[in-house]
Phi, psi and omega in degrees: 000133180283136181272140177290145187265354180244099184262143175288132182266001179293135183306130176061025178277301177084354180283146173217157189223151176287326184246138180299324180300324180288324175296317180300316178297319180297323184298340176297333177299318183280329183282336182079004181292130179223078186283347185258104181262143178285124181277357181297131183305126177082358183281295177077001179288148180230152185223148178275335183241142180294324181296322176292322177299312182296320177298319178294314185298329179293343180282346182281000000 
């Protein structure tokens, strides 16, 4: 089995990725950064990834 070349350096995480972009996206989990806020009145939910934000927003 081929090993992924971009490993997460966060202690005891163990995740690795084939593409650097995917590692970068994954690191948002550890940083807690959530720059995408739902503008729906009274919602207040925030997301680290735009795809998760868009999926959520469609539920309103």
